[in-house]
C-alpha positions as CSV (number, residue, x, y, z in Angstrom):
1,M,50.2,-12.8,-29.0
2,I,47.3,-10.2,-28.6
3,K,48.9,-9.0,-25.4
4,T,52.3,-8.5,-27.1
5,L,50.7,-6.8,-30.2
6,A,48.8,-4.4,-28.0
7,E,52.2,-2.8,-27.1
8,Q,52.3,-1.2,-30.5
9,L,48.7,-1.2,-31.8
10,E,45.4,0.0,-30.5
11,I,42.7,-2.6,-29.7
12,W,40.4,-1.3,-32.5
13,Q,43.1,-2.1,-35.1
14,I,43.9,-5.4,-33.6
15,V,40.3,-6.5,-33.7
16,F,39.9,-5.3,-37.3
17,L,43.0,-7.0,-38.6
18,R,42.1,-10.3,-36.8
19,F,38.6,-10.4,-38.2
20,S,39.7,-9.4,-41.7
21,L,42.4,-12.0,-42.0
22,I,40.2,-14.8,-40.5
23,G,37.6,-13.9,-43.2
24,L,40.3,-14.2,-45.9
25,I,41.5,-17.5,-44.4
26,I,38.0,-19.0,-44.2
27,L,36.7,-17.7,-47.6
28,P,38.2,-20.4,-49.8
29,F,36.8,-23.1,-47.6
30,A,33.3,-21.5,-47.6
31,L,33.4,-21.2,-51.4
32,R,34.4,-24.8,-51.8
33,K,31.6,-26.0,-49.6
34,R,29.1,-23.5,-51.1
35,A,28.6,-22.0,-47.7
36,I,28.1,-18.4,-48.8
37,K,24.3,-18.2,-48.8
38,T,22.5,-17.8,-45.5
39,K,18.9,-18.3,-44.4
40,R,19.2,-16.2,-41.2
41,P,20.9,-12.9,-42.0
42,F,19.4,-11.1,-39.0
43,A,20.5,-13.9,-36.6
44,H,24.1,-13.4,-38.0
45,I,23.9,-9.7,-37.3
46,G,22.8,-10.4,-33.7
47,R,25.6,-12.9,-33.3
48,G,28.0,-10.4,-34.8
49,I,27.0,-7.6,-32.4
50,V,27.3,-9.8,-29.3
51,G,30.4,-11.6,-30.4
52,L,32.2,-8.5,-31.6
53,T,31.5,-6.7,-28.3
54,G,32.8,-9.7,-26.3
55,F,36.0,-10.1,-28.3
56,T,36.7,-6.4,-28.1
57,C,36.3,-6.5,-24.3
58,M,38.6,-9.6,-24.2
59,V,41.3,-7.8,-26.2
60,Y,41.1,-4.8,-23.8
61,A,41.2,-7.1,-20.8
62,V,44.1,-9.2,-22.0
63,S,46.0,-5.9,-22.8
64,H,45.6,-4.6,-19.2
65,A,45.3,-7.5,-16.9
66,P,47.2,-10.8,-16.1
67,L,46.4,-13.6,-18.6
68,A,45.5,-16.1,-15.9
69,T,43.0,-13.7,-14.3
70,V,41.3,-12.9,-17.6
71,T,41.1,-16.6,-18.5
72,S,39.7,-17.5,-15.1
73,I,36.9,-14.9,-15.4
74,A,36.2,-16.1,-19.0
75,F,35.1,-19.5,-17.7
76,T,32.1,-17.8,-16.1
77,R,30.6,-18.0,-19.6
78,V,29.2,-21.4,-18.5
79,I,27.4,-19.7,-15.7
80,F,25.9,-17.0,-17.9
81,T,24.9,-19.7,-20.5
82,V,22.9,-21.5,-17.9
83,I,21.1,-18.3,-17.0
84,L,20.4,-17.4,-20.6
85,A,19.1,-21.0,-21.3
86,I,16.6,-20.5,-18.5
87,L,15.4,-17.1,-19.8
88,I,15.4,-17.9,-23.5
89,F,14.8,-21.6,-23.9
90,H,12.9,-22.1,-20.6
91,E,15.2,-24.9,-19.6
92,T,14.7,-26.4,-16.1
93,V,17.7,-26.1,-13.8
94,G,17.8,-28.0,-10.4
95,W,19.2,-26.8,-7.1
96,R,22.6,-28.4,-7.8
97,R,23.3,-26.2,-10.8
98,W,21.8,-23.2,-9.2
99,T,24.2,-23.7,-6.3
100,A,27.1,-24.0,-8.7
101,V,26.0,-20.8,-10.4
102,I,26.0,-18.9,-7.1
103,L,29.4,-20.2,-6.2
104,G,30.7,-19.2,-9.6
105,F,29.6,-15.6,-9.0
106,L,31.2,-15.8,-5.5
107,G,34.5,-16.7,-7.3
108,V,34.2,-13.6,-9.5
109,I,33.6,-11.4,-6.4
110,V,36.7,-12.9,-4.7
111,M,38.8,-12.1,-7.8
112,I,37.5,-8.6,-8.4
113,R,37.0,-7.7,-4.7
114,P,34.7,-4.7,-5.2
115,G,35.4,-2.0,-2.6
116,A,38.7,-3.5,-1.5
117,A,40.6,-2.2,-4.5
118,P,40.1,0.5,-7.2
119,L,37.6,-0.4,-9.9
120,D,39.5,-2.5,-12.5
121,F,37.9,-2.0,-15.9
122,A,40.1,-4.7,-17.4
123,L,38.5,-7.3,-15.1
124,L,35.0,-5.9,-15.9
125,G,35.9,-6.2,-19.6
126,A,36.8,-9.9,-19.0
127,L,33.4,-10.4,-17.3
128,M,31.6,-8.6,-20.2
129,N,33.4,-11.0,-22.5
130,A,32.1,-14.0,-20.6
131,V,28.5,-12.6,-20.8
132,A,28.9,-12.0,-24.5
133,I,30.3,-15.5,-25.2
134,A,27.2,-16.9,-23.4
135,G,25.1,-14.9,-25.8
136,V,27.0,-16.1,-28.7
137,I,26.4,-19.7,-27.6
138,V,22.7,-19.0,-27.7
139,F,22.9,-17.6,-31.2
140,L,25.0,-20.5,-32.4
141,K,22.4,-22.9,-30.9
142,I,19.9,-21.3,-33.2
143,L,22.1,-20.8,-36.3
144,S,23.6,-24.2,-36.3
145,R,20.2,-25.7,-37.1
146,T,20.5,-24.4,-40.7
147,E,24.0,-22.9,-41.2
148,Q,27.3,-24.6,-41.9
149,P,30.3,-23.9,-39.7
150,E,32.1,-22.1,-42.5
151,T,29.1,-19.8,-43.0
152,L,29.1,-18.9,-39.3
153,V,32.8,-18.1,-39.3
154,L,32.7,-16.2,-42.6
155,Y,29.8,-13.9,-41.7
156,F,31.1,-13.2,-38.2
157,S,34.4,-12.2,-39.7
158,L,32.7,-10.0,-42.3
159,F,30.6,-8.3,-39.7
160,G,33.6,-7.6,-37.5
161,S,35.7,-6.2,-40.4
162,V,33.0,-3.8,-41.6
163,V,32.1,-2.5,-38.1
164,M,35.7,-2.1,-37.0
165,L,37.0,-0.5,-40.2
166,V,36.4,3.2,-39.2
167,P,37.6,2.9,-35.6
168,A,40.7,1.1,-36.9
169,L,41.4,3.8,-39.5
170,L,41.1,6.5,-36.8
171,V,44.0,5.1,-34.8
172,W,45.8,3.3,-37.7
173,R,49.5,2.6,-37.2
174,W,51.5,0.4,-39.5
175,P,52.9,-2.5,-37.7
176,D,56.6,-3.4,-38.1
177,A,57.6,-6.8,-39.4
178,W,57.3,-8.4,-36.0
179,G,53.8,-6.9,-35.6
180,W,52.6,-8.2,-39.0
181,G,53.9,-11.6,-38.0
182,L,51.9,-11.5,-34.9
183,V,48.8,-10.4,-36.8
184,L,49.1,-13.3,-39.2
185,L,49.7,-15.8,-36.3
186,I,46.7,-14.4,-34.3
187,A,44.4,-14.8,-37.3
188,T,45.7,-18.3,-38.1
189,A,45.4,-19.4,-34.5
190,G,41.8,-18.0,-34.4
191,A,40.7,-19.8,-37.5
192,L,42.4,-23.1,-36.3
193,A,40.9,-22.7,-32.8
194,Q,37.4,-22.3,-34.2
195,S,37.8,-25.3,-36.6
196,C,39.3,-27.6,-33.9
197,N,36.6,-26.6,-31.4
198,V,33.8,-27.4,-33.8
199,R,35.3,-30.7,-34.8
200,G,36.1,-31.6,-31.2
201,W,32.6,-31.1,-30.0
202,A,31.3,-33.0,-33.0
203,L,33.5,-36.1,-32.5
204,G,33.9,-36.2,-28.7
205,E,31.4,-36.7,-25.8
206,A,30.5,-33.5,-24.0
207,S,31.4,-35.0,-20.6
208,A,34.9,-35.8,-21.8
209,M,35.4,-32.5,-23.7
210,A,34.3,-30.1,-21.0
211,P,37.3,-30.6,-18.6
212,L,39.8,-30.2,-21.4
213,G,38.9,-26.6,-21.7
214,Y,40.5,-25.9,-18.4
215,F,44.0,-26.6,-19.8
216,Q,43.6,-23.1,-21.2
217,L,43.9,-21.7,-17.7
218,I,47.1,-23.7,-17.1
219,F,48.7,-22.4,-20.4
220,A,47.5,-18.9,-19.7
221,G,49.2,-19.0,-16.3
222,L,52.4,-20.4,-17.7
223,F,52.5,-17.9,-20.6
224,G,51.8,-15.0,-18.2
225,F,54.5,-16.1,-15.8
226,F,57.3,-16.8,-18.3
227,L,56.6,-14.1,-20.9
228,F,55.2,-11.3,-18.9
229,F,56.4,-12.1,-15.4
230,E,52.9,-12.1,-14.0
231,V,52.5,-13.7,-10.6
232,P,48.8,-14.1,-9.6
233,D,48.0,-13.1,-6.0
234,V,46.2,-15.3,-3.5
235,W,42.8,-13.8,-4.3
236,T,43.3,-14.7,-8.0
237,F,44.1,-18.3,-7.1
238,A,41.1,-18.6,-4.7
239,G,38.6,-17.0,-7.1
240,A,39.9,-19.1,-10.0
241,A,39.6,-22.3,-8.0
242,I,36.0,-21.5,-7.1
243,I,35.1,-20.6,-10.7
244,V,36.7,-23.7,-12.1
245,A,35.1,-26.0,-9.6
246,S,31.6,-24.5,-10.2
247,T,31.7,-24.3,-14.0
248,L,33.3,-27.8,-14.3
249,Y,30.5,-29.2,-12.2
250,I,27.9,-27.4,-14.4
251,S,29.5,-28.8,-17.6
252,I,29.7,-32.4,-16.3
253,R,26.2,-32.2,-14.8
254,E,24.6,-31.0,-18.0
255,A,26.5,-33.6,-20.0
256,R,25.1,-36.4,-17.7
257,L,21.6,-35.0,-18.0
258,R,21.8,-35.0,-21.8
259,G,23.1,-38.5,-21.8
260,A,20.3,-39.7,-19.5
261,A,17.7,-37.9,-21.7
262,A,19.2,-39.6,-24.8
263,K,18.9,-43.1,-23.2
264,T,15.3,-42.5,-22.1
265,P,13.0,-44.3,-24.6
266,A,10.2,-42.2,-26.2
267,V,6.7,-42.8,-24.8
268,D,3.8,-42.8,-27.2
């Protein structure tokens, strides 16, 4: 829907409308659960800066590159999350996950092919989005200790709306009826996706949940092929296969390690 809407609106306006409408959608739920107050305003600002940067890069990437390619690169967020966990939380990572991280970066190089083709800023935007999502995960790990899910979504939407207001006004163009329909659907899908994601991870085991995310790549490829006539080249397939294999291994490995740690009895 974002890729279609980008044919008539600039990315700044798309981002602004998406954040604003998600804020309106989540506000009644936040009020009902009394999730307006926050104990970590500066952490929300940090999460907003990183998350907004990532989402804007994603909109740019989706607007200018094949959906399957952008989605494949987005999975490198798992790799960057591992790196940030080492740097910020001083987590210990063994040689297996380090090997998977290196292979994941190799997959990105295969897809982008630096030097073999002109620099593709859309693919760099997709990679920046993956880095930003990893940063958001770190912020959420901190914020989720004290904040409700509705609080997280509400303040993120508010931050994005305020920051993007002026850039959106500078390029403002009134969508037609079809465009407004897409705007509403994008916001609704975004709110539902965040809600389903939070509930899914809360109810399901991490080892079972992690592989399900890769259905996104299948759907992106199908939508790209049937709606936009996008046919990925052999380099995209090869790079995507490497990225999926490495990030899937990291996700399953971390889930097993958490499970083993949970079963280990405490020692006085």
